[in-house]
NUDO-852822 format. One record per residue (C-alpha): residue number from 0; x, y, z. Coordinates in steps of 0.05 Angstrom, whole numbers. Layout:
# NUDO-852822
NUM  X  Y  Z
...
***
This chain:
# NUDO-852822
0  857  413  -660
1  855  360  -608
2  803  396  -566
3  762  402  -634
4  769  339  -645
5  744  315  -575
6  687  359  -571
7  673  327  -644
8  675  262  -619
9  639  270  -552
10  589  296  -600
11  581  239  -633
12  586  190  -575
13  527  237  -550
14  486  227  -616
15  501  156  -614
16  486  146  -546
17  411  183  -555
18  405  147  -623
19  417  82  -585
20  363  98  -529
21  314  114  -575
22  326  49  -608
23  316  19  -544
24  254  58  -526
25  221  38  -585
26  241  -40  -582
27  211  -35  -512
28  160  -3  -540
29  148  -56  -597
30  158  -103  -553
31  101  -97  -505
32  56  -81  -561
33  76  -147  -586
34  57  -175  -523
35  -11  -135  -522
36  -29  -170  -586
37  -3  -235  -565
38  -44  -234  -499
39  -107  -211  -540
40  -101  -262  -591
41  -93  -321  -539
42  -171  -345  -530
43  -203  -353  -463
44  -185  -428  -451
45  -138  -467  -496
46  -174  -510  -551
47  -129  -576  -536
48  -104  -565  -478
49  -129  -553  -399
50  -81  -501  -382
51  -119  -426  -360
52  -102  -366  -401
53  -67  -344  -339
54  -7  -390  -351
55  -11  -382  -419
56  -5  -299  -412
57  48  -319  -352
58  92  -364  -406
59  88  -312  -465
60  99  -257  -422
61  159  -288  -386
62  183  -303  -454
63  173  -238  -494
64  211  -203  -426
65  267  -254  -426
66  279  -225  -503
67  268  -157  -490
68  312  -173  -430
69  368  -191  -468
70  359  -147  -519
71  366  -95  -474
72  436  -121  -431
73  466  -135  -503
74  438  -51  -513
75  472  -39  -442
76  539  -82  -473
77  546  -43  -513
78  530  28  -490
79  575  6  -429
80  627  -18  -477
81  616  57  -515
82  619  91  -441
83  683  58  -428
84  723  80  -492
85  688  144  -477
86  716  149  -411
87  779  127  -446
88  786  178  -498
89  752  226  -437
90  821  204  -397
91  866  219  -458
92  832  284  -469
93  835  301  -403
94  911  288  -392
95  916  327  -459
96  882  390  -427
97  926  375  -361
98  986  375  -399
99  965  440  -440
100  945  470  -383
101  1011  463  -347
102  1050  478  -416
103  995  544  -415
104  1008  562  -344
105  1090  555  -351
106  1076  600  -408
107  1033  643  -375
108  1083  652  -316
109  1132  670  -367
110  1099  716  -405
111  1085  739  -334
112  1151  750  -316
113  1163  793  -389
114  1088  826  -375
115  1054  829  -306
116  983  845  -334
117  959  780  -369
118  892  791  -408
119  836  747  -384
120  811  730  -451
121  872  684  -460
122  844  635  -406
123  770  644  -430
124  779  586  -483
125  802  536  -439
126  752  554  -380
127  697  548  -430
128  722  485  -462
129  732  439  -397
130  653  472  -379
131  626  447  -436
132  670  378  -426
133  644  369  -357
134  567  386  -388
135  582  338  -441
136  599  283  -384
137  544  304  -338
138  494  301  -384
139  527  226  -408
140  529  209  -334
141  442  225  -336
142  438  189  -392
143  477  134  -365
144  428  136  -301
145  366  134  -334
146  396  72  -377
147  408  43  -308
148  339  59  -291
149  300  27  -343
150  349  -33  -338
151  332  -38  -271
152  250  -35  -283
153  266  -83  -344
154  289  -133  -287
155  247  -111  -234
156  190  -138  -289
157  232  -199  -310
158  237  -219  -239
159  164  -199  -231
160  157  -250  -289
161  198  -295  -267
162  162  -301  -205
163  98  -312  -231
164  132  -367  -278
165  157  -399  -223
166  87  -400  -188
167  56  -425  -249
168  112  -486  -249
169  105  -502  -175
170  30  -504  -188
171  41  -546  -242
172  86  -590  -208
173  50  -591  -144
174  -21  -615  -187
175  36  -670  -224
176  53  -692  -161
177  -9  -684  -126
178  -40  -728  -197
179  28  -779  -180
180  8  -790  -114
181  -60  -784  -114
182  -54  -843  -172
183  -12  -882  -131
184  -58  -877  -71
185  -107  -903  -110
186  -72  -960  -135
187  -51  -973  -71
188  -121  -974  -41
189  -130  -1021  -100
190  -84  -1069  -81
191  -103  -1063  1
192  -176  -1078  -21
193  -146  -1138  -64
194  -107  -1168  -14
195  -162  -1159  35
196  -210  -1189  -11
197  -152  -1244  -15
198  -146  -1243  59
199  -229  -1252  75
200  -217  -1307  16
201  -157  -1338  52
202  -198  -1328  124
203  -252  -1365  94
204  -215  -1421  67
205  -173  -1424  133
206  -238  -1426  176
207  -270  -1491  118
208  -200  -1522  132
209  -210  -1509  207
210  -282  -1547  199
211  -261  -1603  166
212  -203  -1603  218
213  -246  -1608  267
214  -289  -1662  233
215  -236  -1706  217
216  -215  -1697  290
217  -277  -1710  317
218  -276  -1775  270
219  -213  -1797  289
220  -230  -1791  361
221  -293  -1836  345
222  -250  -1878  311
223  -203  -1879  366
224  -254  -1905  411
225  -288  -1961  363
226  -214  -1984  357
227  -206  -1983  435
228  -269  -2021  447
229  -252  -2066  389
230  -181  -2081  421
231  -212  -2095  484
232  -265  -2144  447
233  -199  -2173  416
234  -163  -2176  481
235  -229  -2220  519
236  -234  -2256  469
237  -161  -2280  468
238  -171  -2296  543
239  -224  -2330  527
240  -199  -2374  469
241  -137  -2380  523
242  -186  -2412  576
243  -217  -2452  527
244  -150  -2476  500
245  -133  -2492  586
246  -201  -2521  588
247  -200  -2560  520
248  -132  -2597  548
249  -167  -2611  608
250  -220  -2656  571
251  -172  -2681  521
252  -136  -2707  598
253  -209  -2732  625
254  -220  -2772  564
255  -149  -2806  559
256  -170  -2820  631
257  -242  -2849  611
258  -211  -2896  548
259  -155  -2910  604
260  -202  -2943  647
261  -240  -2964  587
262  -171  -3012  578
263  -169  -3025  643
264  -105  -2984  655
265  -143  -2947  706
266  -179  -2959  776
267  -251  -2950  779
268  -241  -2897  834
269  -199  -2860  780
270  -252  -2870  726
271  -307  -2836  782
272  -262  -2776  791
273  -254  -2767  712
274  -336  -2782  703
275  -330  -2729  755
276  -291  -2693  712
277  -331  -2710  652
278  -396  -2680  669
279  -355  -2618  654
280  -375  -2629  579
281  -439  -2607  581
282  -410  -2539  604
283  -364  -2543  547
284  -412  -2559  488
285  -445  -2486  531
286  -380  -2456  522
287  -376  -2485  447
288  -442  -2452  436
289  -414  -2377  467
290  -358  -2390  429
291  -404  -2396  354
292  -433  -2332  384
293  -380  -2290  394
294  -355  -2315  320
295  -418  -2285  296
296  -405  -2219  324
297  -343  -2217  311
298  -358  -2225  234
299  -412  -2158  250
300  -357  -2122  277
301  -309  -2145  226
302  -362  -2116  180
303  -373  -2057  221
304  -308  -2033  202
305  -311  -2040  134
306  -372  -2004  134
307  -355  -1921  120
308  -351  -1880  195
309  -427  -1849  183
310  -453  -1916  180
311  -408  -1943  230
312  -445  -1908  285
313  -507  -1938  282
314  -485  -2008  272
315  -456  -2004  335
316  -507  -1984  376
317  -530  -2031  428
318  -587  -2052  400
319  -562  -2085  341
320  -494  -2106  370
321  -546  -2155  403
322  -567  -2169  483
323  -514  -2231  486
324  -462  -2195  464
325  -470  -2135  501
326  -481  -2176  557
327  -402  -2214  548
328  -377  -2143  537
329  -410  -2118  612
330  -385  -2188  641
331  -321  -2188  613
332  -324  -2259  597
333  -323  -2281  666
334  -370  -2333  661
335  -309  -2371  622
336  -277  -2381  695
337  -340  -2405  731
338  -363  -2457  691
339  -341  -2507  728
340  -389  -2549  775
341  -392  -2582  831
342  -428  -2660  827
343  -491  -2661  866
344  -500  -2706  930
345  -535  -2772  886
346  -484  -2784  841
347  -516  -2758  781
348  -479  -2685  740
349  -527  -2624  744
350  -517  -2550  718
351  -511  -2512  780
352  -557  -2460  795
353  -510  -2404  776
354  -509  -2434  708
355  -581  -2434  701
356  -591  -2367  719
357  -532  -2339  677
358  -568  -2383  617
359  -639  -2386  635
360  -655  -2409  563
361  -622  -2481  570
362  -648  -2540  611
363  -614  -2585  657
364  -572  -2643  647
365  -600  -2711  650
366  -546  -2757  678
367  -509  -2785  630
368  -477  -2848  631
369  -403  -2861  600
370  -422  -2881  522
371  -453  -2806  518
372  -396  -2773  550
373  -349  -2809  504
374  -385  -2790  437
375  -397  -2719  458
376  -329  -2715  469
377  -311  -2752  399
378  -365  -2703  362
379  -322  -2642  401
380  -260  -2673  377
381  -273  -2676  305
382  -300  -2608  301
383  -229  -2588  316
384  -263  -2527  348
385  -197  -2502  380
386  -168  -2491  306
387  -222  -2456  282
388  -215  -2409  350
389  -158  -2398  327
390  -162  -2382  258
391  -213  -2333  280
392  -163  -2304  328
393  -119  -2294  270
394  -160  -2263  235
395  -185  -2220  283
396  -110  -2199  288
397  -99  -2182  218
398  -165  -2148  222
399  -144  -2100  276
400  -68  -2094  242
401  -112  -2067  182
402  -152  -2021  234
403  -86  -1993  262
404  -60  -1980  188
405  -120  -1944  173
406  -114  -1905  234
407  -45  -1893  214
408  -71  -1863  149
409  -122  -1823  187
410  -67  -1800  230
411  -24  -1783  173
412  -75  -1738  137
413  -95  -1704  209
414  -24  -1686  204
415  -21  -1658  139
416  -79  -1622  149
417  -56  -1586  214
418  15  -1569  169
419  -38  -1533  114
420  -73  -1502  174
421  3  -1476  194
422  14  -1452  132
423  -53  -1419  114
424  -35  -1383  188
425  31  -1370  166
426  1  -1336  97
427  -54  -1304  141
428  5  -1273  193
429  37  -1250  124
430  -21  -1218  93
431  -42  -1182  165
432  44  -1160  162
433  35  -1124  78
434  -30  -1098  101
435  3  -1056  160
436  57  -1041  110
437  5  -1020  57
438  -31  -980  117
439  38  -950  130
440  48  -933  51
441  -16  -902  47
442  -8  -859  121
443  65  -840  76
444  40  -821  11
445  -13  -782  54
446  50  -739  81
447  80  -730  19
448  19  -707  -8
449  14  -655  54
450  80  -634  44
451  79  -625  -35
452  21  -583  -26
453  61  -542  26
454  128  -547  -16
455  114  -501  -76
456  106  -427  -22
457  171  -451  5
458  207  -471  -64
459  181  -408  -90
460  210  -364  -30
461  273  -402  -39
462  267  -387  -117
463  262  -315  -95
464  313  -305  -46
465  364  -336  -99
466  334  -274  -151
467  346  -224  -100
468  416  -255  -79
469  437  -256  -159
470  403  -180  -168
471  447  -162  -111
472  500  -200  -127
473  494  -174  -204
474  484  -99  -176
475  544  -101  -138
476  584  -136  -199
477  570  -79  -244
478  587  -19  -191
479  658  -50  -179
480  666  -55  -255
481  646  16  -255
482  681  28  -208
483  745  -4  -233
484  804  47  -247
485  819  31  -324
486  897  22  -347
487  937  83  -340
488  926  135  -403
489  992  109  -456
490  1040  157  -490
491  999  144  -557
492  908  165  -557
493  912  121  -607
494  933  58  -569
495  886  86  -516
496  818  76  -568
497  836  11  -586
498  818  -24  -512
499  776  -87  -522
500  767  -136  -455
501  816  -185  -491
502  875  -133  -473
503  848  -105  -408
504  848  -181  -383
505  917  -192  -408
506  934  -130  -372
507  908  -140  -309
508  938  -211  -324
509  1006  -182  -320
510  1001  -134  -273
511  974  -185  -222
512  1040  -228  -227
513  1076  -166  -226
514  1044  -153  -154
515  1051  -225  -134
516  1129  -211  -151
517  1132  -153  -115
518  1090  -178  -57
519  1152  -227  -43
520  1199  -179  -52
521  1158  -137  -8
522  1153  -206  44
523  1231  -217  40
524  1245  -144  43
525  1199  -131  110
526  1236  -195  145
527  1300  -177  130
528  1281  -94  150
529  1259  -121  214
530  1307  -164  227
531  1361  -108  208
532  1315  -65  258
533  1327  -118  312
534  1393  -112  299
535  1405  -32  299
536  1362  -29  351
537  1411  -76  401
538  1466  -27  362
539  1448  38  381
540  1407  11  451
541  1478  -27  478
542  1530  -3  520
543  1603  -1  482
544  1625  -62  532
545  1583  -102  519
546  1574  -92  443
547  1652  -101  449
548  1634  -171  487
549  1573  -191  458
550  1611  -175  381
551  1673  -189  402
552  1670  -266  377
553  1652  -241  299
554  1721  -256  277
555  1777  -208  267
556  1752  -180  200
557  1685  -149  242
558  1721  -122  289
559  1777  -98  248
560  1722  -50  213
561  1696  9  241
562  1631  25  259
563  1621  87  212
564  1623  38  154
565  1571  -7  188
566  1530  49  200
567  1533  69  125
568  1528  -1  105
569  1461  -7  147
570  1426  57  133
571  1435  39  46
572  1404  -23  60
573  1339  5  104
574  1339  64  44
575  1347  15  -7
576  1289  -35  31
577  1239  30  46
578  1250  46  -18
579  1226  -18  -52
580  1177  -28  6
581  1143  40  -21
582  1152  14  -97
583  1117  -45  -80
584  1060  -2  -35
585  1048  48  -91
586  1048  -13  -151
587  993  -51  -98
588  953  6  -98
589  956  24  -169
590  944  -59  -191
591  874  -99  -181
592  891  -147  -121
593  897  -216  -132
594  827  -223  -90
595  791  -175  -126
596  810  -212  -184
597  789  -277  -168
598  726  -250  -132
599  713  -214  -206
600  723  -278  -237
601  688  -320  -193
602  631  -269  -207
603  633  -281  -278
604  634  -354  -278
605  575  -347  -233
606  540  -302  -291
607  560  -335  -339
608  527  -391  -310
609  471  -358  -300
610  464  -336  -373
611  470  -409  -384
612  409  -424  -337
613  373  -366  -363
614  395  -387  -436
615  361  -459  -417
616  295  -419  -394
617  298  -387  -456
618  297  -438  -498
619  246  -473  -446
620  208  -403  -459
621  219  -414  -535
622  191  -483  -538
623  133  -452  -497
624  121  -406  -548
625  130  -450  -604
626  76  -496  -563
627  37  -435  -563
628  39  -419  -636
629  15  -492  -651
630  -35  -474  -598
631  -59  -409  -634
632  -48  -445  -699
633  -105  -490  -672
634  -138  -441  -637
635  -146  -412  -709
636  -168  -464  -748
637  -226  -486  -688
638  -242  -417  -700
639  -247  -419  -760
640  -285  -483  -769
641  -326  -452  -703
642  -341  -384  -752
643  -363  -438  -812
644  -398  -467  -768
645  -438  -410  -744
646  -444  -388  -814
647  -474  -446  -834
648  -516  -450  -766
649  -544  -386  -790
650  -548  -399  -864
651  -598  -458  -829
652  -627  -406  -779
653  -647  -366  -838
654  -678  -421  -878
655  -712  -446  -814
656  -742  -376  -811
657  -761  -371  -874
658  -790  -442  -883
659  -827  -422  -811
660  -845  -356  -857
661  -872  -382  -910
662  -909  -431  -871
663  -942  -379  -834
664  -952  -338  -894
665  -978  -410  -915
666  -1025  -418  -857
667  -1057  -345  -877
668  -1055  -355  -949
669  -1096  -412  -929
670  -1133  -370  -884
671  -1147  -316  -930
672  -1168  -364  -984
673  -1215  -391  -943
674  -1243  -326  -924
675  -1248  -321  -1010
676  -1286  -383  -1008
677  -1334  -352  -952
678  -1348  -296  -994
679  -1354  -326  -1056
680  -1414  -365  -1019
681  -1435  -303  -1002
682  -1428  -276  -1069
683  -1468  -338  -1094
684  -1508  -324  -1046
685  -1523  -255  -1068
686  -1521  -286  -1142
687  -1583  -315  -1117
688  -1614  -267  -1090
689  -1605  -227  -1147
690  -1632  -282  -1180
691  -1694  -289  -1145
692  -1699  -204  -1148
693  -1685  -204  -1221
694  -1748  -256  -1222
695  -1785  -210  -1175
696  -1756  -158  -1219
697  -1791  -192  -1284
698  -1854  -214  -1246
699  -1861  -139  -1225
700  -1829  -102  -1278
701  -1781  -71  -1235
702  -1718  -22  -1263
703  -1655  -26  -1301
704  -1622  19  -1255
705  -1613  -22  -1191
706  -1595  -81  -1233
707  -1536  -56  -1261
708  -1512  -23  -1195
709  -1504  -88  -1166
710  -1475  -108  -1229
711  -1428  -56  -1222
712  -1419  -69  -1154
713  -1413  -139  -1166
714  -1351  -114  -1221
715  -1307  -75  -1159
716  -1317  -128  -1117
717  -1288  -175  -1169
718  -1228  -134  -1181
719  -1222  -123  -1118
720  -1207  -197  -1113
721  -1160  -205  -1179
722  -1124  -145  -1145
723  -1117  -184  -1074
724  -1101  -254  -1122
725  -1050  -219  -1158
726  -1009  -187  -1094
727  -1026  -250  -1073
728  -987  -289  -1126
729  -929  -238  -1113
730  -921  -258  -1048
731  -921  -336  -1071
732  -865  -328  -1119
733  -823  -312  -1063
734  -835  -372  -1026
735  -785  -444  -1035
736  -802  -496  -1084
737  -824  -541  -1029
738  -902  -496  -1023
739  -919  -498  -1097
740  -956  -563  -1105
741  -1000  -532  -1046
742  -1000  -467  -1074
743  -1013  -502  -1148
744  -1073  -534  -1113
745  -1095  -463  -1082
746  -1082  -425  -1160
747  -1134  -494  -1180
748  -1181  -479  -1136
749  -1179  -402  -1149
750  -1173  -411  -1226
751  -1235  -452  -1214
752  -1270  -402  -1168
753  -1248  -357  -1222
754  -1289  -386  -1272
755  -1352  -402  -1236
756  -1341  -315  -1228
757  -1344  -314  -1300
758  -1397  -352  -1312
759  -1437  -313  -1257
760  -1410  -256  -1292
761  -1429  -287  -1364
762  -1503  -297  -1329
763  -1510  -233  -1295
764  -1496  -196  -1367
765  -1550  -238  -1408
766  -1597  -226  -1345
767  -1584  -156  -1355
768  -1594  -162  -1430
769  -1650  -186  -1415
770  -1683  -139  -1371
771  -1700  -81  -1424
772  -1731  -134  -1470
773  -1780  -152  -1398
774  -1792  -84  -1398
***
């Protein structure tokens, strides 16, 4: 019964596996057909996006392949669970089979004792069943191998799709990064151009400021030269004023002596000396005239100083200062000290030759008496020339102070301009540094652009290597999971048939804990066994005298014990330790090692992480699919609009063709009507000819048959024209209303022609009726 159940279960499992394979094949075929249909539905270019069709195909293919891979992975996991379940059942069946074989062999051995010649047929059923189960297992293994091959192919397709997707993503990312870098480059170039423009404007302003500074420095130098000249003039005037004051004091002393002599207080000799000194009064008069000239020149110089700098240059020219001022400036007021003259031998006081040479326009002095000298000295004293000179000197001092203040202001302005120039120079240096930094950033961005353009290939290689490593790790993990031994078959077969992953994990954890405890016990036992083995070696290898000498200090109890008791104890401990060691080794070999379990856990974590990444990518693919569906909807809308526009265009083209055909037919009809008009004219001419012939026939009494033949011919032509007109009416009935007016005009003309034809026929009939009478 167990064999029958196992065979039935294996057949059911085989049917399930075949059904799963068929479903997997159908799903794969359906997914491929859906992919083909989706690719066929996608237009050449997306309507509202600039992505090419290859990228959309790659995205759709990746999404579909991911979905199909997930489905196949789920199916594969189910198949693996079923395979594990079948393996568990197979292990149970094989255990039962082995047990049955053992029982059968025991029974056969018993029967062989009783019956030495056993039959061969008793062993055939078990062998046949075993062969059947082995064949079924081989078929299942083949199908599982086929499933693994299918999964590998799907994984290869997924890897190719992922590679294409990564290529697309890297191209897009590199393109976007390149666009961002290009925008940054353009922005930096614009900033650089603006900085260059500002730098050029600042350079222009700096050059302008430098030119202004140079002009101000030139003006300052000119003003400083003018101030130096004015200071020199002021110093000369001050020295001349001092000399004049000194001479004035001397003249006052001389006048006082003259007054004293007049009053009789001074001797005549002293008076004569005073008169000799008084002769210098004329010289004082000349000096006073020079002082007035100098005052005029000083006023002129003050007016020049109050003028602007441009007018000041022209006013200080030697032509405008006057010859006397220039002679005073050139001499440096040297004449003031050399104006004293010596008296002539005749007692009269005249000017010296040097004075006449210095002042060529002055007249020589006549002899002056004492009264005239007194009046002159009185007039000089009344004018108070000294006070005026002092006031003029004060005014000149004030003017010089004001000029110095202006000079200080100009110096402050020059300093401010120099500070501005330094500031502009600092700005220029900063701008140059910014320009250099901008050029460096531009170079760095260019390097980044080059690196970004070279990055996709390296990234693709890295991703491909990572994918290959993950595939290898996954294959190794699958192989290890397939090679891992399942738990030992339990006593109850029902418990073995209901094994889950949680039970497997708990059993593995329990066995791992037991293995860890046994490992600790093994370590302790090995350490103790090592100590005991060294102790035994020392005991068995040493001499009795050495043993008694070395172990005589252990006490009275150990010495009292005999050697056989010690050996028995040692052998019992050694056997116990050896048994514990063997048990630990067996348990360790039977169980799963901790390192392998940790590796499995790590790989499971890595696979879970990979599953999360694939789920994220699947979400991205779903988003891309939604976007693609939206694009498909937009494309369908655009295609509908395009088809409607095509229909409208076709209708408009048909209408245009119809209108063109109608216009062509109208032209043809016009030509036909023109031909008919010409034919009617010809008919009129023929009628006229017939009338002429009739008249000639009347005159010549011609026969009636000729006229009847001509009338019949005309009737036939008229019928032909009527048929043509009817055909033309039928053709015109298919035209549009836009040409009806022209056609109505043509109809009216045709009706008029028909009336004329009727009139002509009436005339012909009348003429034909008149012919017999004429005959």
